[in-house]
VOPAGU-2260 file (C-alpha; in pm, 1 decimal, decimal comma):
REM VOPAGU-2260
SITE   aa  ch    i         X         Y         Z
SITE  MET   A    0       0,0       0,0       0,0
SITE  ALA   A    1     173,1     319,1    -122,2
SITE  ILE   A    2      72,7     661,0      11,3
SITE  THR   A    3     156,4     995,7    -147,6
SITE  VAL   A    4     267,7    1280,1      80,2
SITE  GLU   A    5     365,4    1631,2     -25,8
SITE  CYS   A    6     609,7    1840,9     176,9
SITE  GLN   A    7     849,7    2133,0     142,9
SITE  LYS   A    8    1209,5    2211,3     230,1
SITE  ARG   A    9    1245,2    2363,5     572,9
SITE  PRO   A   10    1334,1    2735,7     554,4
SITE  GLU   A   11    1688,0    2805,3     673,1
SITE  GLY   A   12    1700,0    2947,6    1023,7
SITE  SER   A   13    1345,7    2839,4    1107,0
SITE  LYS   A   14    1278,5    2724,0    1463,1
SITE  PRO   A   15    1101,1    2388,4    1521,3
SITE  LYS   A   16     874,1    2533,9    1791,7
SITE  ALA   A   17     766,5    2820,1    1565,9
SITE  LEU   A   18     695,8    2573,4    1284,5
SITE  ARG   A   19     476,2    2360,3    1508,5
SITE  ARG   A   20     283,2    2664,7    1627,7
SITE  SER   A   21     212,3    2750,1    1263,7
SITE  GLY   A   22      76,7    2401,1    1192,3
SITE  GLU   A   23     389,7    2249,5    1036,5
SITE  ILE   A   24     578,9    1940,6    1156,6
SITE  PRO   A   25     959,7    1921,5    1112,7
SITE  ALA   A   26    1091,6    1617,4     924,7
SITE  ASN   A   27    1406,5    1484,6     758,4
SITE  LEU   A   28    1474,1    1276,7     449,8
SITE  TYR   A   29    1773,9    1041,4     445,9
SITE  GLY   A   30    1917,6     796,5     195,4
SITE  HIS   A   31    1827,4     990,0    -119,0
SITE  LYS   A   32    2186,3    1094,9    -189,2
SITE  GLY   A   33    2455,1     919,1       9,1
SITE  THR   A   34    2487,4    1059,9     359,1
SITE  GLU   A   35    2314,0    1387,0     275,0
SITE  SER   A   36    1978,6    1474,7     426,1
SITE  ILE   A   37    1704,3    1725,5     351,6
SITE  ALA   A   38    1530,7    1918,3     629,8
SITE  LEU   A   39    1158,1    1926,8     558,0
SITE  THR   A   40     825,7    2051,5     689,1
SITE  ILE   A   41     492,3    1873,4     651,9
SITE  ASN   A   42     152,6    2018,0     725,0
SITE  ALA   A   43      21,1    1884,4    1057,3
SITE  LYS   A   44    -310,3    1776,5     902,8
SITE  THR   A   45    -121,0    1587,8     631,0
SITE  VAL   A   46      77,1    1408,0     902,3
SITE  GLU   A   47    -244,4    1322,9    1086,5
SITE  ARG   A   48    -391,8    1165,6     772,0
SITE  LEU   A   49     -64,7     984,9     699,3
SITE  LEU   A   50     -48,0     821,0    1041,8
SITE  LYS   A   51    -399,9     681,8    1002,3
SITE  LYS   A   52    -274,0     472,8     710,1
SITE  ALA   A   53      99,3     428,6     766,0
SITE  SER   A   54     310,8     273,1    1036,8
SITE  VAL   A   55     677,6     308,7    1121,1
SITE  ASN   A   56     915,3      92,1     921,5
SITE  ASN   A   57     638,2     -81,4     730,2
SITE  THR   A   58     445,4     135,0     482,7
SITE  LEU   A   59     581,1     250,6     147,8
SITE  ILE   A   60     532,7     628,0     112,9
SITE  ASP   A   61     569,2     823,9    -211,0
SITE  LEU   A   62     727,0    1143,9     -78,9
SITE  ASN   A   63     707,3    1453,4    -298,4
SITE  VAL   A   64     934,9    1741,4    -193,8
SITE  THR   A   65     775,2    2006,2    -414,0
SITE  ASP   A   66    1046,9    2271,5    -394,3
SITE  ALA   A   67    1364,2    2056,5    -386,0
SITE  PRO   A   68    1255,9    1915,6    -629,5
SITE  TRP   A   69    1267,4    1549,1    -529,4
SITE  ARG   A   70    1019,4    1264,6    -544,2
SITE  GLY   A   71    1065,9     900,0    -453,7
SITE  LYS   A   72     956,3     602,7    -249,1
SITE  THR   A   73    1039,5     613,4     120,1
SITE  LEU   A   74     975,3     444,5     451,3
SITE  LEU   A   75     880,9     624,3     770,1
SITE  ARG   A   76    1180,4     526,6     982,4
SITE  GLU   A   77    1110,4     727,9    1295,8
SITE  LEU   A   78     815,8     905,6    1455,1
SITE  GLN   A   79     864,5    1122,3    1761,8
SITE  ILE   A   80     559,5    1199,9    1976,2
SITE  HIS   A   81     534,8    1493,3    2216,3
SITE  PRO   A   82     547,9    1337,0    2566,5
SITE  ALA   A   83     279,6    1565,7    2712,6
SITE  LYS   A   84      50,2    1646,6    2418,8
SITE  GLY   A   85      68,6    1307,8    2246,2
SITE  THR   A   86      95,0    1476,9    1905,3
SITE  PRO   A   87     352,6    1414,0    1626,9
SITE  TYR   A   88     673,0    1602,3    1701,9
SITE  HIS   A   89     917,8    1500,0    1428,8
SITE  LEU   A   90     934,0    1249,4    1140,7
SITE  SER   A   91    1222,9    1083,3     959,6
SITE  PHE   A   92    1191,7     931,6     611,4
SITE  PHE   A   93    1436,3     699,6     434,8
SITE  ALA   A   94    1457,1     683,0      55,4
SITE  VAL   A   95    1458,6     317,3     -51,4
SITE  ALA   A   96    1531,9     344,1    -425,4
SITE  GLY   A   97    1871,6     204,0    -519,0
SITE  HIS   A   98    1928,5      39,6    -180,7
SITE  GLY   A   99    1808,7    -308,8    -277,8
SITE  ASP   A  100    1621,5    -507,7     -15,4
SITE  THR   A  101    1528,8    -319,7     299,4
SITE  ASN   A  102    1448,7    -430,6     654,2
SITE  VAL   A  103    1094,4    -366,8     773,7
SITE  GLU   A  104     866,8    -479,7    1056,0
SITE  VAL   A  105     551,0    -657,3     944,7
SITE  PRO   A  106     253,8    -733,1    1173,0
SITE  LEU   A  107     125,0   -1089,5    1202,8
SITE  ARG   A  108    -242,1   -1166,0    1141,8
SITE  PHE   A  109    -367,3   -1487,9    1301,9
SITE  VAL   A  110    -659,9   -1643,8    1115,5
SITE  GLY   A  111    -881,0   -1946,4    1175,8
SITE  ASP   A  112   -1010,4   -2115,6    1491,5
SITE  ALA   A  113    -755,7   -2351,2    1645,0
SITE  ILE   A  114    -884,2   -2703,7    1715,2
SITE  GLY   A  115    -714,4   -2689,7    2052,4
SITE  VAL   A  116    -917,7   -2384,8    2145,8
SITE  LYS   A  117   -1251,8   -2461,7    1983,7
SITE  GLN   A  118   -1275,0   -2832,2    2066,5
SITE  GLU   A  119   -1030,3   -2890,2    2350,9
SITE  GLY   A  120   -1077,2   -2574,9    2557,7
SITE  GLY   A  121    -716,0   -2461,4    2522,9
SITE  VAL   A  122    -583,0   -2105,8    2506,2
SITE  LEU   A  123    -418,2   -1952,9    2199,0
SITE  ASP   A  124     -89,7   -1794,9    2306,8
SITE  THR   A  125      59,0   -1551,0    2052,5
SITE  VAL   A  126     425,4   -1520,6    2148,4
SITE  ILE   A  127     513,2   -1253,1    1890,8
SITE  ASN   A  128     287,0   -1021,3    1694,3
SITE  GLU   A  129     527,9    -880,7    1435,3
SITE  LEU   A  130     834,9    -993,7    1246,3
SITE  GLN   A  131    1136,5    -811,6    1109,6
SITE  VAL   A  132    1181,8    -915,8     748,3
SITE  SER   A  133    1394,5    -825,7     449,2
SITE  CYS   A  134    1236,5    -764,0     108,7
SITE  SER   A  135    1228,3    -522,8    -181,3
SITE  PRO   A  136    1027,6    -201,8    -121,3
SITE  GLU   A  137     772,5    -311,4    -380,7
SITE  ASN   A  138     707,7    -640,3    -196,9
SITE  ILE   A  139     648,7    -510,1     156,1
SITE  PRO   A  140     343,5    -702,2     283,9
SITE  GLU   A  141      82,9    -518,8     489,9
SITE  ALA   A  142      68,6    -825,0     715,0
SITE  ILE   A  143     167,7   -1191,1     721,7
SITE  GLU   A  144    -126,0   -1425,6     771,3
SITE  ILE   A  145     -81,2   -1728,5     995,0
SITE  ASP   A  146    -344,5   -2001,7     983,3
SITE  VAL   A  147    -381,3   -2157,4    1328,7
SITE  SER   A  148    -681,8   -2379,3    1243,4
SITE  ASN   A  149    -497,3   -2712,2    1277,9
SITE  LEU   A  150    -323,9   -2640,0    1607,2
SITE  LYS   A  151    -418,9   -2871,2    1893,9
SITE  VAL   A  152    -338,3   -2833,6    2263,4
SITE  GLY   A  153      39,7   -2857,9    2296,0
SITE  ASP   A  154     102,3   -2768,2    1930,5
SITE  SER   A  155     308,0   -2467,8    1823,2
SITE  LEU   A  156     428,5   -2292,5    1509,0
SITE  ARG   A  157     787,8   -2178,9    1464,5
SITE  ILE   A  158     921,4   -1915,2    1229,1
SITE  ASP   A  159    1070,0   -2176,0     995,5
SITE  GLU   A  160     722,7   -2331,3     958,0
SITE  LEU   A  161     551,6   -2012,8     837,6
SITE  VAL   A  162     435,2   -1965,6     480,0
SITE  LEU   A  163     588,6   -1634,1     372,2
SITE  PRO   A  164     507,6   -1413,8      71,8
SITE  GLU   A  165     743,7   -1452,3    -221,8
SITE  GLY   A  166    1062,4   -1249,7    -188,1
SITE  VAL   A  167    1026,1   -1204,0     188,8
SITE  THR   A  168    1297,1   -1330,8     425,4
SITE  VAL   A  169    1256,0   -1336,2     803,9
SITE  LEU   A  170    1552,8   -1200,0    1000,7
SITE  ALA   A  171    1465,3   -1362,8    1334,7
SITE  LYS   A  172    1587,3   -1705,3    1452,1
SITE  PRO   A  173    1406,4   -1984,1    1261,1
SITE  GLU   A  174    1344,3   -2190,5    1576,3
SITE  GLN   A  175    1162,8   -1907,5    1754,3
SITE  VAL   A  176     803,7   -1997,2    1848,7
SITE  VAL   A  177     538,9   -1765,2    1704,8
SITE  VAL   A  178     220,3   -1912,2    1850,0
SITE  ASN   A  179     113,3   -2214,8    2050,8
SITE  VAL   A  180    -193,8   -2360,3    2219,0
SITE  LEU   A  181    -177,4   -2392,6    2595,8
SITE  PRO   A  182    -375,3   -2646,5    2802,3
SITE  PRO   A  183    -710,6   -2531,4    2944,1
SITE  ARG   A  184    -666,5   -2297,6    3237,1
SITE  VAL   A  185   -1011,8   -2361,3    3385,2
SITE  VAL   A  186    -953,0   -2724,4    3488,2
SITE  GLU   A  187    -750,7   -2638,1    3799,3
SITE  THR   A  188    -998,5   -2368,0    3900,8
SITE  GLU   A  189   -1292,1   -2607,0    3867,7
SITE  THR   A  190   -1107,4   -2870,4    4073,3
SITE  GLU   A  191   -1036,6   -2618,6    4346,5
SITE  THR   A  192   -1401,9   -2510,0    4347,2
SITE  ILE   A  193   -1523,9   -2867,9    4377,7
SITE  SER   A  194   -1275,7   -2928,8    4660,0
SITE  GLU   A  195   -1387,8   -2614,5    4843,5
SITE  GLU   A  196   -1753,7   -2715,4    4803,8
SITE  SER   A  197   -1676,6   -3064,4    4942,4
SITE  GLU   A  198   -1498,5   -2915,0    5242,1
SITE  THR   A  199   -1796,2   -2685,8    5305,3
SITE  VAL   A  200   -2043,5   -2974,2    5288,2
SITE  SER   A  201   -1821,8   -3181,0    5520,8
SITE  ALA   A  202   -1796,1   -2893,9    5769,6
SITE  ASP   A  203   -2172,8   -2842,6    5761,2
SITE  SER   A  204   -2227,9   -3213,7    5826,3
SITE  GLU   A  205   -1991,9   -3211,8    6124,2
SITE  THR   A  206   -2168,0   -2904,8    6264,7
SITE  ALA   A  207   -2507,6   -3069,4    6225,8
SITE  GLU   A  208   -2387,5   -3387,5    6401,0
SITE  THR   A  209   -2243,4   -3184,8    6692,3
SITE  GLU   A  210   -2568,1   -2992,7    6732,1
SITE  SER   A  211   -2764,6   -3319,0    6724,8
SITE  GLU   A  212   -2548,6   -3475,6    6997,1
SITE  THR   A  213   -2578,7   -3162,9    7213,7
SITE  ALA   A  214   -2955,0   -3168,8    7182,4
SITE  SER   A  215   -2963,8   -3532,3    7287,1
């Protein structure tokens, strides 16, 4: 999913606080020309719309610097949030053209109803919810789907067992567990409840017998 964002070069000598007060968010572009960078400003409303669709280190963004001029595909590498206001404070973009495969973080989407949960009363335990992968900018997946339908209690899926989109390589350890199905948690609770009820009945019986003997 590519998103187009327009921005401008940051005026020399401008102060970040003054820019934010005027409705502009400071940003930087890296990777477009060696180690050089471009200081930018993006309208705050544009940033708000962008963040509803994009996520850090995952979404391909077509960045258009109207007065540089420069246009190319980028990734949002860093997003700084104001600690008190909770609003965007600064953004960093990285140009991906000419850099080959790039490293991104992709969310995992678990689909299906595990047998161990639906039929055996187990609990689905998702150990990790995103993966760092390497792929070309054009092949960045929005998410990686993981079908858990056939998992029974005690079963698990490791990274090396996942079905990945073509051209995508996972950077984590292949033996790392992604998801598993734990035994039912309610069995012990039910046993304790039954035990407590038995003890209560026993105590009541002893009390009744004592009262009966006293009456006699």
